[in-house]
N, C-alpha and C positions, 0 to 999 in steps of 0.2 A: 445189264453189265451199265457201270456209272459212265459217263462221257467223260472226255479229257480235260475237260473244263468244268465240270459238274460244282454246282456252287459257285461259281466265280462270277463277279460283274466286271463288265468293260464299258469303256466310254471307246467310239468311234466316230472319228470326225471325217467328214467327205464320205458319211454311209448310205446316201442315197441312190448312189448310183457306181457303178465300177467295181474296183477292187473294193472298197467300205463296205457297197452291200453285198458283196459275196461272203468279205469277212463274216460282217454281220450275221448271215445265215449259216454259215460254218461254224462259228463261236454257238448259236443258239444248239445247234444240231448237237454240239458235243456237251450241253447243259447249262454254257452259259445264259445269264442277263445281261442284256446291253442298252446303253443309250446309242440311238442313232442322233448322231449331232451333224446337220449338215444347214446350208444356206438356202436349199433348194423343198421349200415347205411341202407342196404337194408331193412332190417325190419322195422324201422323209417322212411323212406322213403314211405314204402308200405302204413303204417296208417296213415300219414300225405294227402296221394293222396286220400285215402277212404274217409277222412274226408272234403276234398274239401278245400274252401277259409277259413273255418273256424279254419283251422292248418297250422301251419310251423313245418318243420323240421331242428332240426341241432344237427349233430352230436357232443355229449358231452362225453367225457369221467369225472365224476362225483370226481374223485380222483385229479384233476388238476381245482384250485380254479379260474382260469381264463376262463376256458371251462363253468364253470358253471355260473359265471358274465355274460357270452357273452350270455347265453340262456336267463336270464334275462333282459339283455338290449335289445336282440331281441323282445323280448315280449312288450318291450315298445317303440322300435322303430316303429315297425310295428302298433299296436293298441294304443299307447299312455299313458298305465297305466299297473301296475299287480295288480290283484284283489285277487289272489291265487298261493303260492308256495307249491308245494307237492312235498317233496323228498322222493322219493319211489323207486329209484332204488337200488339194492342189489345180494347180492350172499350168497349161505350158506358159502362159505369159509371153514378156516382150520377147518379140523374135525379128532379128533381120542384124545388119552390120552392126557396129559398136558405135560409129561415127553418125549411124541414123536411129539409135537408140535413147528415147527421151528419158529423163530423168522420172516422169512420172511413170511411165511403164516399168522403168526398174524397180521402183520403190515399191510398185504394187505387186510386183512377181516376188521380191523378198520379203515382204509382207505374208503374202498369202502361204508361200513355201516353207520361208525358215521362221520367220517371227512368230508364225503359230506354231511351230514344233517347240519353240522355245517356252510359250504360253502351256501349251499342254505339258510338258515337263516338269515347269514350273510348279503349276497347280496339283498335277498329279504326285509330285515329291511331299506336296503339302500333307496330303491326305495319307500319303503311304507312310512316311518316316513315323510318323506314331504308331502304323500298324508292324511295322519292321519288316515289312515283304511287299512286293507288286512287280510288276512289268510294264516297262515304257516301250514301246514302238514305235519308230517313225520311219515312212516311206519316204526313201530317197531314189534312186535313180541309179541306172547303168552309167546314164550322164555326170554321175558324180564319181564313178569311180573310174572311168576313162574318157579324156577330152575329145569332144570332137563331134560326140553323140547328142547333143540339144542345145540350144539355145544358149546366149552368153551368162543370162541372169537366171535362167533354170539352173544351168550347169553351176552357177556360184552358190546358190541356194542350196541345190542337193548336193552338194561337196562340203557344204555347211553342216548339215544336217549330221553327215558322217563325225565330223569334229564335235558339234555337241553331242551326238550319241556317246563317243568317248571320253568325252570332258563328264557327262553326268554322270556315265557309270563309275568314275574314278571316285567320284562324290559320294554316290549314293550307294555302293557295295556294302560299306559297312553296316547298313541298316536293312541289308539282305534284299533288295531292289534292284531288278536288273533293268538294263538299260541296252536294246538293240536296234538295229536297221535293218530293211527290207531292201535292196534294189533290183526293183524290176525291169526289165527289157521293154523294147515297146510292145505294147498291147492293141492291138486293131482298133479303134473304136470311132465315134464321129470327131471326136476332139482330135485324135492323131491323123485321123484322115483329113483334116482340115488344113492341120500344119504340113502333114507331107505331099498331098497335091494341090489345095486349096478349095479344095470342095469337100464338106464335111460327107456328104452323102456317098465318096467313094472309098467306102468303110474295106471291100474286096481288094480294090488297088494298094492299100496300104498295109492291108495283111499281105498280097504278093510281095511286097517292099521287103515287110519283116522278116519272109520265109527265107528272103533272098539275102540277106544280111545277117543271119545267125549261123553259129557253126552246126547246127541240130537240123534247120530248115524247116520249122515249125514256128507258128505264129502262137504265143502264149494266149492265154484265158486269165480271167481275174480267180478264177478258182486255184488257178496257181499259187499265185499270190498268197490267196488266202488260206491254203493248207501251209505254206511257210510261216504265217502271221501264227496260225493256231499253233506249230513246235515250238516255236520261240515263246509264245503265251503259256503253253502247256509245262510242267514240272519234267516233260522228256528234255527240257533244255535247260533245267535247274543250275547247269553249271558253265552257261554260255552268257557274258556280258561283255559290251562294248565291242559285238561284233555287228558286220554286215555282211548279210546273207544276201549274194548276188542271185537272183533268181531271173536267168536273162538268155537262156540258151545258147548259152555260148556266144555269147553279142561282143562281151567285152575281149575275147580273146582273136576279135577279128579284125579290130584296129576301127578307127573312127573316120570322121569323114565333116566335110563343113557346110552339110546340107542344110542346116537351120540356120548357120551365120547368114548364108546366100540369099535364104528367103527373103520377099519382098514386103513380108507382112509384119505392120509392127507391133501386135497384141495379138493371142489367140488366148481366149478366157474360157469360151464356152463353146460348144460345137454351131458351128457356121457363123459365130462372131469375131471380129476385129475391129480393130480401132489404130 
C-alpha cells in the first residue's frame, strides 16, 4: 500500500535532532524523500545516511537566506519538485528578565526562530507557486498561544510564526498552497533540561516538570509532533490552511507561569551552553 506521502519531496530544517529528525524518519516511512537541513554537520549527515537514498543532507544556517534557499533548490535539483517545506529549526534563545536581555541575544533569537521561517516560506513559495501546489509548515510553540510559557524573545518569535502562517496562507491559497503551524508543548530534552533546571543532564527532572504541568500528565515525544506534521503535510489535511495545531497534552488549558522570565540565564542555544 502506498504511503501517505508517496512521491512527495520535503525540506526539513533542524532535521539533525529532536522533532526534525523524528519528522524526517516519519516522512520517509510514508514514502517521502527529504532534504535534511541543519547546522549540525555530523548529526545531520548521520540522519541522511540512516535514511539512505531517500535523503540528502545540506549544512544549513537558517539565519542565512541563501543557505535556506539552497536547501530548497537542492530538493528541486535532485527530485524535481518540492511538496513540503517544514520550518522547524530553533533554539530557546534569550532567557531572563526584560531589563537584563541584551539586544544581541534578542536579535539572535528572533533570527533563528522567526526570520528563518520567513526565509523558508518565501523560497518554498518561489518554487511552489509555479507548480500551484505545496504545503508549508512551521514549528511554533504553546508559548506562542499562551503567554508565560516561554522566555520573552522566544514567545514573541513563536507568536510571530502564527501570524506569518495566517498571513502567508491568505496570499498563497489561490495557488493551492496550504500554510500551517504546529505548536508543541515542552518536549523533555537536554536543551529544555538546561532551561528548566540549569543542568542539561537532568532530562528526567525536566520530564517530571512537563508531566506535572499539563492536563494529561504525560511528557511528549518528538514522534508526537512528527505525526502532526505528517497529517498536515498529507492530503488528509487538504482543506486545512492558516491553522495552528496545538500538540501540548493540554498545557495551554492550564495557564502560564513566569518561570523562564525569572531565570538568570541570558542565552540558551544548545544543550548545556549559555552566554
